[in-house]
C-alpha positions as protocol buffer text, in pm:
chain_id: "A"
residue {
  index: 1
  type: UNK
  ca { x: -4001 y: 133 z: -1368 }
}
residue {
  index: 2
  type: UNK
  ca { x: -4037 y: 313 z: -1025 }
}
residue {
  index: 3
  type: UNK
  ca { x: -3950 y: 643 z: -1197 }
}
residue {
  index: 4
  type: UNK
  ca { x: -4196 y: 592 z: -1467 }
}
residue {
  index: 5
  type: UNK
  ca { x: -4476 y: 498 z: -1208 }
}
residue {
  index: 6
  type: UNK
  ca { x: -4394 y: 816 z: -1009 }
}
residue {
  index: 7
  type: UNK
  ca { x: -4401 y: 1045 z: -1329 }
}
residue {
  index: 8
  type: UNK
  ca { x: -4736 y: 877 z: -1424 }
}
residue {
  index: 9
  type: UNK
  ca { x: -4885 y: 929 z: -1075 }
}
residue {
  index: 10
  type: UNK
  ca { x: -4756 y: 1298 z: -1083 }
}
residue {
  index: 11
  type: UNK
  ca { x: -4931 y: 1362 z: -1419 }
}
residue {
  index: 12
  type: UNK
  ca { x: -5259 y: 1198 z: -1302 }
}
residue {
  index: 13
  type: UNK
  ca { x: -5267 y: 1412 z: -987 }
}
residue {
  index: 14
  type: UNK
  ca { x: -5143 y: 1736 z: -1150 }
}
residue {
  index: 15
  type: UNK
  ca { x: -5349 y: 1739 z: -1478 }
}
residue {
  index: 16
  type: UNK
  ca { x: -5701 y: 1798 z: -1324 }
}
residue {
  index: 17
  type: UNK
  ca { x: -5577 y: 2096 z: -1117 }
}
residue {
  index: 18
  type: UNK
  ca { x: -5395 y: 2243 z: -1431 }
}
residue {
  index: 19
  type: UNK
  ca { x: -5713 y: 2182 z: -1644 }
}
residue {
  index: 20
  type: UNK
  ca { x: -5930 y: 2372 z: -1383 }
}
residue {
  index: 21
  type: UNK
  ca { x: -5676 y: 2647 z: -1371 }
}
residue {
  index: 22
  type: UNK
  ca { x: -5691 y: 2686 z: -1754 }
}
residue {
  index: 23
  type: UNK
  ca { x: -6067 y: 2681 z: -1765 }
}
residue {
  index: 24
  type: UNK
  ca { x: -6086 y: 2957 z: -1493 }
}
residue {
  index: 25
  type: UNK
  ca { x: -5829 y: 3175 z: -1684 }
}
residue {
  index: 26
  type: UNK
  ca { x: -6012 y: 3119 z: -2023 }
}
residue {
  index: 27
  type: UNK
  ca { x: -6334 y: 3215 z: -1862 }
}
residue {
  index: 28
  type: UNK
  ca { x: -6178 y: 3534 z: -1744 }
}
residue {
  index: 29
  type: UNK
  ca { x: -6048 y: 3617 z: -2092 }
}
residue {
  index: 30
  type: UNK
  ca { x: -6374 y: 3546 z: -2263 }
}
residue {
  index: 31
  type: UNK
  ca { x: -6594 y: 3703 z: -1990 }
}
residue {
  index: 32
  type: UNK
  ca { x: -6796 y: 3398 z: -1958 }
}
residue {
  index: 33
  type: UNK
  ca { x: -7023 y: 3307 z: -1659 }
}
residue {
  index: 34
  type: UNK
  ca { x: -6822 y: 3237 z: -1358 }
}
residue {
  index: 35
  type: UNK
  ca { x: -6679 y: 2898 z: -1330 }
}
residue {
  index: 36
  type: UNK
  ca { x: -6571 y: 2941 z: -969 }
}
residue {
  index: 37
  type: UNK
  ca { x: -6721 y: 2712 z: -721 }
}
residue {
  index: 38
  type: UNK
  ca { x: -6550 y: 2680 z: -384 }
}
residue {
  index: 39
  type: UNK
  ca { x: -6655 y: 2322 z: -314 }
}
residue {
  index: 40
  type: UNK
  ca { x: -6564 y: 2188 z: -658 }
}
residue {
  index: 41
  type: UNK
  ca { x: -6228 y: 2381 z: -639 }
}
residue {
  index: 42
  type: UNK
  ca { x: -6155 y: 2237 z: -310 }
}
residue {
  index: 43
  type: UNK
  ca { x: -6212 y: 1885 z: -430 }
}
residue {
  index: 44
  type: UNK
  ca { x: -6012 y: 1920 z: -747 }
}
residue {
  index: 45
  type: UNK
  ca { x: -5704 y: 2091 z: -582 }
}
């Protein structure tokens, strides 16, 4: 049970950062308006 809880906590903490990274990489590829915002990035990561 403890291992399952650790894995769930890791995924919950890691997912927002990974999704933010994917958004920035996708925006770079598509040449969309900049998604980079220093304050938002600091909060997420």
